[in-house]
N, C-alpha and C positions, 0 to 999 in steps of 0.2 A: 356215593359209597365212600366209606371211611377206610383208611389203611392203618394197619397196625404193624410196626417194625418188630422183627425178631429181636428178643431181648439182647442177644450178643451183638448184634448190629447196632441197636440203639446205644448200647454202652460204648461202642467203638466210635459212633458218630456224635456223642454227647460233646466232646471238646469243640467240634465244629459248630454245633448249635449255640454253645455258650459264646464262641468268638464272634457269631453273627448277631447276637442278641442286641437289639437296639440300634442296629446299623441301617442307614438310610441309603439305598441304592443310588449310586451316582448317576448324574445326567449323561446322556450320550455325548461322547467326545471328551469326557473328564478322565483323561488317562491317569493323572496322579490319584484322583479319587477312587478309581477302580483298583490301582495298585494298593492303595492304603486299605480298601476294604478286604480284597482277596488274599494279600500275602500273610496277614495273621491267620486267616482260615487255613491256608495251606500249611502253614507252620504248625497249627494245632492239630490238624489231621495227621501230619507226619509223626507227631509225638504221641498219638492217641494209643498206640500199642507199644509194648516194651521194645526198647532198642537193644539188641544183642551187644555183648561186650567182647565178642571173639573176632571183631573186624577191625583192622587198622586202616586209617585213611592218611593220605599224603597229597598236597596239592602240587601241581605242575603248571607251567605256563608255556604257551606256544604262541609263535608270532604268525599273524595273518598275512596274506598276500598284500593288503593295503596298509601294513604297518602297525596294526592294532596288537594287543596282547589279550589272549583269552586264558582264563584260569580253568583248569581241569582238576577234579578231585578222584584220586584213585582209592578204591575200596578193595582190601584183600583180606580174605579169612586167614586168621593166624594158623600157620603150619599147613596151609592148604597145597595141594599138588599142582605145579604149574600145568598149564594146557590152554583151555580157551578162555576168552574174555568177551566182555560186552561193552558197546559204546552206548551210553544212556543219556537221553535228552529229557529235561524236565518239562512239565506241562505248564499251562497259563496262558493259552491262546496266543502265544508268541508276544504277549504284551506284558505279562507280570510273571513273577516267581524267579527264584534264585536256586543254585544248587543246594544250599544249606536248607531250604524249605523241603527238600526231598532226602535229607540225610537219613531219616528213619526208614523210609520204603526201601532204598537202596541197600542200606545196611542189612535190612531183613532179607532181601533178596540174596545177597551175598552169603550171609550167614547160613541160609537154608540150602542154597545150591552149591556153595563152594566155588562159584565162578566169580572171578574179580570184575569189577565194572569201573569204567571211566565216565564220570558225570561231567557234562560240559556246560560251562557258563557262556552260552552263546548270547550275542548281542540281540536286543529285542526291538521290535516296532513300537511306536511310530519313529523313533529317533533313528532306528537302522532298519529301513524297510528292505524286503526281498530285492536282491538275493543274498544281502549281507549274512543273515542268520544261517542260511544253508551253506555259504562259503566258510562260515565258522565251523560248522559240523564237519565239513569236508577237510578243513585244517586238522581238526581233532582226530579224524579217522587216519589221515597220513602221519601224525605224530604217533598214535598208538601203534600203527604198522611199523614205523621206523624205529620205535623203541621196545619192541616186542621182545627181542632177546634179553634186555636188561630186566624186563618185567616178569620174564619167565613165561611168555605167551607165545603160542604157535600162531604165526601171522595168518596162516590158512583157516584158523578157527576163531576169528573175530566176528562177532554178531553186532547187531544194532537193535536198539528197542527204546521205547519212550512212554511217557504217560501223557495221555490226552493228546495235546498239540505236538507233544514230543514224539508220539507215534507217527504223525504225519511227517515230522523232520526225518525220522528214521527211514521212512518209505521213500521220501524225496532224495535222501542221501544215497540210498541203494540205487536209485536210477542214475543220479549224477555220477556216481563212481564207475558205474557200468559204461555209461556214455563216454567218459573221459578215459576209459581203461585204467582206472585208478586202482587202489588196493581192493583186494578181493574181499567180499563179505560173505560169510558162511550163511548157508540156507537151512533152516530147520525143517525136516520133514517128518510127518507121522510115520510110525513103523511100517504101515501098509500103503505108503504113498505110491511106490512103484506098481502096485496092483491096480491102482485107481487113476493114475495118470496116464494120457496118451503119450506116445513116443515123443520125445523132446528133441527138436532139431535146432541146436545152437547156431546163432548167426555168426557171420564172419568178424564182427566187430569185436567181440569179447568172448572169452573162454566160459564154458559152463561152470556155474558156481559149485563149491564143494558142498556136498550133501553131509548133513549131520544128523545122526540117528538120535531122536528125542529120548530114547530108552537110556542112552548114555550121556546125554547132555540135558541137564535139568533146567537150563534157561531157555526162553522162547524169543523169537525175533519180532520185529514190528509187524503189526497187523493193519491192513488198511480198512476203513470204516465199511460195514455192510450196508449195501444199498437197500432202501425201504420201498415197498410198493411193487406193482407189477410192471414187467417190461411191455413196452408198446409192440 
């Protein structure tokens, strides 16, 4: 069965196809080759749609517990009202990708929603295996929480999200911060969540996350992958 792409989708994906043309997939274990193949594709994909001009960026640096320095890029819509913010983690299988490859998508998120975002240049595998990338994420969360006032952010309204592998990072960070009793992460609920959720009984180790009404908060938080197949 042949498949035909919607014309608008085909137009948006054309730069990715052009970037992939003539490429030979690297062999298993070839980290450098995989990065050389995928990073131009990510870059082309991020630039496939117009990049808004009403968003300003600024780079910050935070020190990790093991003495490293990680770069974080702050995106804020011009003349936007201070309030909530989102910590963003780029995709790439924890193996490839940098924050600049996601400048386009993050800029569009911020321009459309008005919610500022902090994109994190976490260290990648295999040079830096688990838990280093997750610890970098936790460093960024603590940095954003600690600098909330100067950035015009309500520390109780900080969310986390990511693209692909970055979504897994955001989910893991939420659990880590809960277990360490670290900075609170806002939880986005659909408007009718209370009517569909059983009564919640918070455990003694951590306070109940602040609920955020999606009707007033245009951003969304990390989603865990949906399981396929039937349960046994």
